C-alpha positions as CSV (number, residue, x, y, z in Angstrom):
1,M,0.2,-0.3,-0.2
2,L,1.2,2.9,-0.9
3,V,1.2,5.9,1.9
4,Y,1.9,9.6,1.0
5,P,4.2,11.5,2.9
6,L,1.6,13.9,4.7
7,Q,-0.4,10.7,5.3
8,A,2.3,9.0,6.8
9,A,3.4,11.9,9.2
10,L,-0.8,12.0,10.0
11,Q,-0.8,8.8,11.1
12,A,2.3,8.9,12.8
13,A,1.5,11.8,15.2
14,T,0.6,11.7,18.6
15,C,-2.7,14.0,18.4
16,S,-5.5,14.0,15.9
17,K,-5.9,15.2,12.3
18,T,-7.9,17.6,13.7
19,A,-5.6,19.0,16.2
20,I,-3.1,19.1,13.6
21,L,-4.7,21.1,10.9
22,G,-7.6,22.8,12.6
23,R,-11.2,22.8,12.5
24,R,-13.9,24.4,10.3
25,S,-16.0,26.9,12.3
26,R,-18.6,28.7,10.8
27,N,-17.2,28.9,7.3
28,R,-13.8,29.6,8.7
29,T,-11.2,27.2,9.9
30,V,-9.9,28.0,13.6
31,N,-6.7,26.6,15.0
32,T,-7.4,24.3,18.0
33,P,-5.2,24.7,21.3
34,T,-2.4,22.2,20.1
35,A,-1.8,23.6,16.8
36,V,1.3,24.9,16.4
37,S,2.5,27.2,13.4
38,S,6.0,28.4,13.0
39,I,8.0,30.1,9.9
40,S,10.9,27.5,10.0
41,S,8.7,24.3,10.2
42,Q,6.6,25.7,7.4
43,A,9.7,26.6,5.5
44,S,11.4,23.1,6.5
45,Y,8.2,21.5,5.2
46,Y,8.2,22.9,1.7
47,A,12.4,22.1,1.7
48,L,11.2,18.7,2.0
49,L,8.6,18.0,-0.5
50,D,11.2,20.0,-3.0
51,S,14.0,17.3,-1.7
52,K,11.5,14.7,-2.6
53,C,10.9,16.0,-6.0
54,S,12.3,12.9,-7.8
55,W,10.4,10.7,-5.6
56,F,7.4,12.2,-6.2
57,N,8.2,11.8,-9.9
58,A,8.8,8.5,-10.1
59,N,5.8,7.9,-8.0
60,G,3.2,8.7,-10.4
61,G,3.9,12.5,-10.9
62,I,2.5,13.2,-7.8
63,G,2.1,17.1,-7.4
64,W,1.0,19.3,-4.6
65,F,0.1,23.1,-3.5
66,A,-0.3,25.2,-0.8
67,H,-4.2,25.0,0.4
68,I,-3.5,28.0,2.7
69,Y,-1.6,30.6,1.0
70,S,-2.4,33.6,3.1
71,D,-2.7,34.3,6.4
72,D,-6.1,35.9,5.9
73,S,-7.5,32.5,5.4
74,L,-6.0,30.8,8.7
75,P,-3.9,32.8,10.9
76,G,0.0,32.1,11.0
77,W,-0.5,29.0,8.5
78,G,-0.1,30.7,5.1
79,L,3.2,31.5,2.9
80,L,1.8,35.3,2.9
81,N,1.0,37.9,5.4
82,N,0.1,41.1,4.8
83,G,0.7,40.0,0.9
84,N,4.2,39.4,1.9
85,L,6.0,36.3,1.6
86,K,7.1,35.0,5.3
87,F,10.1,33.1,4.0
88,P,12.1,32.3,0.5
89,F,9.6,30.6,-1.4
90,A,10.6,29.2,-4.8
91,P,8.8,25.3,-5.1
92,K,10.6,23.2,-8.1
93,S,8.3,23.1,-11.2
94,S,10.5,19.7,-12.5
95,C,13.2,17.9,-11.7
């Protein structure tokens, strides 16, 4: 069975998927008290995705995207804050 990296990380986590990703409340996602976001962890996550480009390509051309691209969507979790990148972000488009 093929397990995707994010799925494996979620399965290995000691807290629930909801605790990691937040929950929906009145058309807005809110963080749970156990959810922690940091710029360094976000940058590391996207660097990890880039470092696995060849693996994604060899396993069916798996693609990814940033679901939460702005802190306006979910405060603290976006790539952008007030329209500015929070860290250098230039994902690979090929490898």
